[in-house]
Biopython code that builds the backbone (N, CA, C, O; Angstrom):
import numpy as np
from Bio.PDB.StructureBuilder import StructureBuilder

atoms = [
    (1, "MET", "N", (66.336, -37.577, 13.269)),
    (1, "MET", "CA", (67.719, -37.496, 13.259)),
    (1, "MET", "C", (68.866, -37.598, 14.777)),
    (1, "MET", "O", (70.025, -37.999, 14.885)),
    (2, "ARG", "N", (68.264, -37.249, 15.391)),
    (2, "ARG", "CA", (68.661, -37.459, 17.041)),
    (2, "ARG", "C", (68.525, -38.436, 17.648)),
    (2, "ARG", "O", (69.375, -38.784, 18.467)),
    (3, "VAL", "N", (67.340, -39.194, 17.394)),
    (3, "VAL", "CA", (67.648, -40.972, 17.414)),
    (3, "VAL", "C", (69.026, -41.661, 16.881)),
    (3, "VAL", "O", (69.681, -42.278, 17.721)),
    (4, "LEU", "N", (69.478, -41.602, 15.633)),
    (4, "LEU", "CA", (70.215, -41.923, 15.284)),
    (4, "LEU", "C", (71.652, -41.180, 15.934)),
    (4, "LEU", "O", (72.712, -41.806, 15.967)),
    (5, "LEU", "N", (71.575, -40.293, 16.251)),
    (5, "LEU", "CA", (72.676, -39.683, 17.208)),
    (5, "LEU", "C", (72.962, -40.592, 18.173)),
    (5, "LEU", "O", (74.080, -41.096, 18.285)),
    (6, "GLN", "N", (71.827, -40.901, 19.046)),
    (6, "GLN", "CA", (71.523, -41.264, 20.643)),
    (6, "GLN", "C", (72.041, -42.569, 20.285)),
    (6, "GLN", "O", (73.078, -42.911, 20.854)),
    (7, "ILE", "N", (71.499, -43.388, 19.422)),
    (7, "ILE", "CA", (72.006, -44.686, 19.357)),
    (7, "ILE", "C", (73.788, -45.322, 18.857)),
    (7, "ILE", "O", (74.372, -46.399, 18.973)),
    (8, "GLN", "N", (74.211, -43.683, 18.164)),
    (8, "GLN", "CA", (75.815, -43.660, 18.100)),
    (8, "GLN", "C", (76.555, -43.816, 19.313)),
    (8, "GLN", "O", (77.471, -44.620, 19.487)),
    (9, "LYS", "N", (75.969, -42.759, 20.381)),
    (9, "LYS", "CA", (76.593, -42.721, 21.347)),
    (9, "LYS", "C", (76.384, -43.087, 22.279)),
    (9, "LYS", "O", (77.113, -42.610, 23.149)),
    (10, "ASN", "N", (75.446, -44.002, 22.715)),
    (10, "ASN", "CA", (75.043, -44.842, 23.882)),
    (10, "ASN", "C", (75.335, -46.415, 23.380)),
    (10, "ASN", "O", (75.495, -46.869, 22.247)),
    (11, "SER", "N", (75.338, -47.012, 24.607)),
    (11, "SER", "CA", (75.680, -48.517, 24.309)),
    (11, "SER", "C", (74.047, -49.285, 24.315)),
    (11, "SER", "O", (72.932, -48.878, 24.643)),
    (12, "PRO", "N", (74.572, -50.584, 23.775)),
    (12, "PRO", "CA", (73.008, -51.054, 23.171)),
    (12, "PRO", "C", (72.471, -51.342, 24.567)),
    (12, "PRO", "O", (73.122, -51.550, 25.591)),
    (13, "PRO", "N", (70.881, -51.306, 24.368)),
    (13, "PRO", "CA", (70.214, -51.806, 25.624)),
    (13, "PRO", "C", (70.640, -53.025, 26.203)),
    (13, "PRO", "O", (71.292, -53.749, 25.451)),
    (14, "GLN", "N", (70.431, -53.442, 27.373)),
    (14, "GLN", "CA", (70.647, -54.424, 27.953)),
    (14, "GLN", "C", (68.935, -55.460, 28.553)),
    (14, "GLN", "O", (68.053, -55.232, 29.381)),
    (15, "LEU", "N", (69.151, -56.307, 27.813)),
    (15, "LEU", "CA", (67.752, -57.163, 28.962)),
    (15, "LEU", "C", (67.577, -56.989, 29.670)),
    (15, "LEU", "O", (68.392, -56.186, 30.123)),
    (16, "SER", "N", (66.557, -57.354, 30.592)),
    (16, "SER", "CA", (66.735, -57.569, 32.764)),
    (16, "SER", "C", (66.756, -59.049, 32.413)),
    (16, "SER", "O", (65.985, -59.624, 31.644)),
    (17, "VAL", "N", (68.085, -59.734, 33.319)),
    (17, "VAL", "CA", (68.027, -61.280, 33.854)),
    (17, "VAL", "C", (67.085, -61.844, 33.836)),
    (17, "VAL", "O", (66.753, -62.854, 33.214)),
    (18, "LYS", "N", (66.272, -60.846, 34.947)),
    (18, "LYS", "CA", (65.024, -61.728, 35.614)),
    (18, "LYS", "C", (63.881, -62.119, 34.641)),
    (18, "LYS", "O", (63.153, -63.087, 34.861)),
    (19, "ASP", "N", (63.759, -61.303, 33.535)),
    (19, "ASP", "CA", (62.625, -61.447, 32.474)),
    (19, "ASP", "C", (63.124, -62.478, 31.375)),
    (19, "ASP", "O", (62.502, -63.540, 31.378)),
    (20, "TYR", "N", (64.037, -62.366, 30.531)),
    (20, "TYR", "CA", (64.965, -63.418, 29.545)),
    (20, "TYR", "C", (66.241, -64.553, 29.614)),
    (20, "TYR", "O", (67.433, -64.360, 29.851)),
    (21, "SER", "N", (65.699, -65.481, 29.391)),
    (21, "SER", "CA", (67.054, -66.309, 29.493)),
    (21, "SER", "C", (68.539, -65.847, 29.142)),
    (21, "SER", "O", (68.588, -64.785, 28.522)),
    (22, "ASP", "N", (69.546, -66.351, 29.380)),
    (22, "ASP", "CA", (70.846, -66.406, 29.027)),
    (22, "ASP", "C", (70.740, -66.459, 27.693)),
    (22, "ASP", "O", (70.909, -65.433, 27.036)),
    (23, "SER", "N", (70.491, -67.474, 27.187)),
    (23, "SER", "CA", (70.348, -67.952, 25.969)),
    (23, "SER", "C", (69.879, -66.725, 24.931)),
    (23, "SER", "O", (70.582, -66.524, 23.941)),
    (24, "PHE", "N", (68.657, -65.884, 25.165)),
    (24, "PHE", "CA", (68.065, -65.155, 24.558)),
    (24, "PHE", "C", (68.784, -64.101, 24.325)),
    (24, "PHE", "O", (69.029, -63.614, 23.221)),
    (25, "ARG", "N", (69.391, -63.461, 26.126)),
    (25, "ARG", "CA", (70.196, -62.105, 26.114)),
    (25, "ARG", "C", (70.916, -61.979, 25.222)),
    (25, "ARG", "O", (70.888, -61.004, 24.471)),
    (26, "ASP", "N", (72.196, -63.534, 25.060)),
    (26, "ASP", "CA", (73.264, -63.263, 24.722)),
    (26, "ASP", "C", (73.652, -63.358, 22.818)),
    (26, "ASP", "O", (74.704, -63.291, 22.183)),
    (27, "PHE", "N", (71.895, -63.579, 22.347)),
    (27, "PHE", "CA", (71.374, -63.772, 20.746)),
    (27, "PHE", "C", (71.077, -62.422, 20.962)),
    (27, "PHE", "O", (71.627, -61.781, 20.067)),
    (28, "VAL", "N", (70.563, -61.802, 21.606)),
    (28, "VAL", "CA", (69.932, -59.865, 21.330)),
    (28, "VAL", "C", (71.673, -59.335, 21.371)),
    (28, "VAL", "O", (72.067, -58.469, 20.590)),
    (29, "ALA", "N", (72.388, -59.845, 22.157)),
    (29, "ALA", "CA", (73.293, -58.891, 22.248)),
    (29, "ALA", "C", (74.474, -58.930, 21.572)),
    (29, "ALA", "O", (75.364, -58.105, 21.775)),
    (30, "ALA", "N", (74.568, -59.943, 20.674)),
    (30, "ALA", "CA", (75.424, -60.662, 19.673)),
    (30, "ALA", "C", (74.322, -59.327, 18.166)),
    (30, "ALA", "O", (75.020, -58.601, 17.459)),
    (31, "CYS", "N", (73.135, -59.304, 18.037)),
    (31, "CYS", "CA", (72.957, -58.615, 17.091)),
    (31, "CYS", "C", (72.598, -57.384, 16.905)),
    (31, "CYS", "O", (72.027, -56.746, 16.021)),
    (32, "LEU", "N", (73.309, -57.071, 18.500)),
    (32, "LEU", "CA", (72.901, -55.353, 18.500)),
    (32, "LEU", "C", (75.034, -54.911, 18.432)),
    (32, "LEU", "O", (75.516, -53.790, 18.273)),
    (33, "GLN", "N", (75.604, -55.887, 18.569)),
    (33, "GLN", "CA", (77.086, -54.921, 18.190)),
    (33, "GLN", "C", (76.877, -53.628, 16.829)),
    (33, "GLN", "O", (76.293, -53.547, 15.749)),
    (34, "LYS", "N", (77.526, -52.995, 17.469)),
    (34, "LYS", "CA", (77.318, -51.983, 16.747)),
    (34, "LYS", "C", (78.626, -51.824, 15.570)),
    (34, "LYS", "O", (78.718, -51.090, 14.586)),
    (35, "ASN", "N", (79.299, -52.555, 15.981)),
    (35, "ASN", "CA", (80.430, -52.522, 14.839)),
    (35, "ASN", "C", (80.451, -54.192, 13.501)),
    (35, "ASN", "O", (81.083, -55.248, 13.495)),
    (36, "PRO", "N", (79.541, -53.658, 12.703)),
    (36, "PRO", "CA", (79.233, -54.426, 11.425)),
    (36, "PRO", "C", (80.493, -56.083, 11.809)),
    (36, "PRO", "O", (80.318, -57.284, 12.018)),
    (37, "GLU", "N", (81.517, -55.270, 11.726)),
    (37, "GLU", "CA", (82.578, -56.771, 11.856)),
    (37, "GLU", "C", (82.740, -57.490, 13.038)),
    (37, "GLU", "O", (83.552, -58.416, 13.044)),
    (38, "GLN", "N", (82.032, -57.190, 14.150)),
    (38, "GLN", "CA", (81.944, -57.950, 15.300)),
    (38, "GLN", "C", (80.562, -58.577, 15.330)),
    (38, "GLN", "O", (80.293, -59.487, 16.115)),
    (39, "ARG", "N", (79.527, -57.984, 14.302)),
    (39, "ARG", "CA", (78.420, -58.791, 14.373)),
    (39, "ARG", "C", (78.148, -60.109, 14.059)),
    (39, "ARG", "O", (79.115, -60.428, 13.367)),
    (40, "PRO", "N", (77.773, -60.602, 14.105)),
    (40, "PRO", "CA", (77.704, -62.170, 13.509)),
    (40, "PRO", "C", (76.894, -62.365, 12.345)),
    (40, "PRO", "O", (75.933, -61.596, 12.328)),
    (41, "THR", "N", (76.973, -63.205, 11.286)),
    (41, "THR", "CA", (76.529, -63.261, 10.290)),
    (41, "THR", "C", (75.120, -63.931, 10.565)),
    (41, "THR", "O", (74.962, -64.112, 11.772)),
    (42, "ALA", "N", (73.994, -64.374, 9.750)),
    (42, "ALA", "CA", (72.669, -64.915, 9.466)),
    (42, "ALA", "C", (73.281, -66.232, 10.021)),
    (42, "ALA", "O", (72.767, -66.838, 10.961)),
    (43, "THR", "N", (74.206, -66.564, 9.498)),
    (43, "THR", "CA", (74.528, -68.253, 9.486)),
    (43, "THR", "C", (75.116, -68.292, 10.907)),
    (43, "THR", "O", (74.486, -69.075, 11.619)),
    (44, "GLN", "N", (75.771, -67.899, 11.307)),
    (44, "GLN", "CA", (76.699, -67.865, 13.059)),
    (44, "GLN", "C", (75.443, -67.661, 13.675)),
    (44, "GLN", "O", (75.368, -68.617, 14.447)),
    (45, "LEU", "N", (74.162, -66.831, 13.831)),
    (45, "LEU", "CA", (73.151, -66.167, 14.149)),
    (45, "LEU", "C", (72.440, -67.639, 14.653)),
    (45, "LEU", "O", (72.181, -67.931, 15.820)),
    (46, "ARG", "N", (72.197, -68.490, 13.430)),
    (46, "ARG", "CA", (71.694, -69.744, 13.386)),
    (46, "ARG", "C", (72.132, -70.560, 14.474)),
    (46, "ARG", "O", (71.255, -71.111, 15.139)),
    (47, "ARG", "N", (73.565, -70.773, 14.833)),
    (47, "ARG", "CA", (74.068, -71.571, 16.087)),
    (47, "ARG", "C", (73.982, -71.284, 17.293)),
    (47, "ARG", "O", (74.575, -72.018, 18.084)),
    (48, "PHE", "N", (73.291, -70.241, 17.754)),
    (48, "PHE", "CA", (73.393, -69.379, 18.904)),
    (48, "PHE", "C", (72.509, -70.682, 19.456)),
    (48, "PHE", "O", (71.781, -71.243, 18.638)),
    (49, "LYS", "N", (72.559, -71.172, 20.824)),
    (49, "LYS", "CA", (71.880, -71.824, 21.137)),
    (49, "LYS", "C", (70.434, -71.483, 21.425)),
    (49, "LYS", "O", (69.598, -72.377, 21.559)),
    (50, "PHE", "N", (70.050, -69.845, 21.548)),
    (50, "PHE", "CA", (68.368, -69.508, 21.127)),
    (50, "PHE", "C", (68.134, -69.860, 20.526)),
    (50, "PHE", "O", (67.096, -70.348, 20.973)),
    (51, "VAL", "N", (68.238, -70.443, 18.643)),
    (51, "VAL", "CA", (67.664, -70.438, 17.943)),
    (51, "VAL", "C", (68.355, -71.711, 17.740)),
    (51, "VAL", "O", (67.752, -72.322, 16.858)),
    (52, "SER", "N", (69.258, -72.313, 18.130)),
    (52, "SER", "CA", (69.336, -73.859, 17.797)),
    (52, "SER", "C", (68.638, -74.341, 18.503)),
    (52, "SER", "O", (67.927, -75.159, 17.920)),
    (53, "THR", "N", (68.397, -74.243, 19.801)),
    (53, "THR", "CA", (66.984, -75.216, 20.035)),
    (53, "THR", "C", (65.619, -75.120, 20.615)),
    (53, "THR", "O", (64.974, -75.778, 21.431)),
    (54, "THR", "N", (65.355, -73.736, 19.674)),
    (54, "THR", "CA", (63.695, -74.487, 18.954)),
    (54, "THR", "C", (63.540, -75.030, 18.890)),
    (54, "THR", "O", (64.415, -75.886, 18.764)),
    (55, "LYS", "N", (62.185, -75.368, 18.876)),
    (55, "LYS", "CA", (60.677, -76.070, 18.601)),
    (55, "LYS", "C", (60.807, -75.934, 17.458)),
    (55, "LYS", "O", (61.398, -74.889, 17.186)),
    (56, "PRO", "N", (60.470, -76.630, 16.472)),
    (56, "PRO", "CA", (59.774, -76.714, 14.805)),
    (56, "PRO", "C", (58.717, -75.561, 15.365)),
    (56, "PRO", "O", (58.194, -75.345, 16.458)),
    (57, "THR", "N", (58.660, -74.783, 13.754)),
    (57, "THR", "CA", (57.510, -73.554, 13.907)),
    (57, "THR", "C", (56.096, -74.475, 14.198)),
    (57, "THR", "O", (55.197, -73.977, 14.875)),
    (58, "LYS", "N", (55.966, -75.879, 13.624)),
    (58, "LYS", "CA", (54.315, -76.147, 13.677)),
    (58, "LYS", "C", (53.966, -76.199, 15.006)),
    (58, "LYS", "O", (52.812, -76.264, 15.429)),
    (59, "TYR", "N", (55.093, -76.166, 15.740)),
    (59, "TYR", "CA", (54.663, -75.707, 18.005)),
    (59, "TYR", "C", (53.887, -74.193, 18.077)),
    (59, "TYR", "O", (53.109, -73.889, 18.982)),
    (60, "LEU", "N", (54.192, -73.459, 17.136)),
    (60, "LEU", "CA", (53.940, -72.110, 17.324)),
    (60, "LEU", "C", (52.936, -71.771, 16.529)),
    (60, "LEU", "O", (52.071, -70.977, 16.900)),
    (61, "ILE", "N", (52.938, -72.395, 15.218)),
    (61, "ILE", "CA", (51.414, -72.285, 14.484)),
    (61, "ILE", "C", (50.082, -72.803, 15.449)),
    (61, "ILE", "O", (48.977, -72.281, 15.597)),
    (62, "GLU", "N", (50.649, -74.008, 16.016)),
    (62, "GLU", "CA", (49.529, -74.813, 16.906)),
    (62, "GLU", "C", (49.190, -74.331, 17.636)),
    (62, "GLU", "O", (48.026, -74.551, 17.969)),
    (63, "LEU", "N", (50.384, -72.867, 18.731)),
    (63, "LEU", "CA", (49.550, -72.177, 19.930)),
    (63, "LEU", "C", (48.814, -70.930, 19.206)),
    (63, "LEU", "O", (47.732, -70.595, 19.690)),
    (64, "ILE", "N", (49.268, -70.267, 18.175)),
    (64, "ILE", "CA", (48.527, -68.855, 17.706)),
    (64, "ILE", "C", (47.277, -69.681, 16.717)),
    (64, "ILE", "O", (46.727, -68.892, 15.950)),
    (65, "ILE", "N", (46.984, -70.502, 16.664)),
    (65, "ILE", "CA", (45.446, -70.983, 16.319)),
    (65, "ILE", "C", (44.862, -71.473, 18.076)),
    (65, "ILE", "O", (43.847, -71.015, 18.601)),
    (66, "ARG", "N", (45.549, -72.210, 18.543)),
    (66, "ARG", "CA", (44.495, -72.525, 19.948)),
    (66, "ARG", "C", (44.189, -71.070, 20.522)),
    (66, "ARG", "O", (43.034, -71.002, 20.944)),
    (67, "TYR", "N", (44.866, -69.969, 20.642)),
    (67, "TYR", "CA", (44.820, -68.596, 21.248)),
    (67, "TYR", "C", (43.675, -67.480, 20.511)),
    (67, "TYR", "O", (42.929, -66.557, 20.837)),
    (68, "GLN", "N", (44.115, -68.287, 19.244)),
    (68, "GLN", "CA", (43.106, -67.162, 18.507)),
    (68, "GLN", "C", (41.431, -67.325, 18.956)),
    (68, "GLN", "O", (40.546, -66.572, 19.362)),
    (69, "ASN", "N", (41.588, -68.937, 18.588)),
    (69, "ASN", "CA", (39.634, -68.696, 19.246)),
    (69, "ASN", "C", (39.262, -68.553, 20.511)),
    (69, "ASN", "O", (38.072, -68.416, 20.793)),
]
sb = StructureBuilder()
sb.init_structure("model")
sb.init_model(0)
sb.init_chain("A")
sb.init_seg("    ")
for serial, (resi, resn, name, xyz) in enumerate(atoms, 1):
    if name == "N":
        sb.init_residue(resn, " ", resi, " ")
    sb.init_atom(name, np.array(xyz, "f"), 0.0, 1.0, " ", f" {name:<3s}", serial, name[0])
structure = sb.get_structure()
C-alpha cells in the first residue's frame, strides 16, 4: 500500500541520458504519464520513433538463438 502512495505522490522515474536513446526515453516517459487522459493509447505508442523504427522480430529471434548456444 505504501508503494502505491509513493507512486501517486512522486514524479515518474527518468532514464539516464547516457544509457538510453532519446527515442526510448520519450517512449517510456509517455507510458509513465500519471493522468490516463494524457497517456497515449497503444495505437499512438506504435507511432513513436522507438517502436516504429525497430527491426522485425525475426532479428531478435536470431539473436536469442545465437546467444543461447
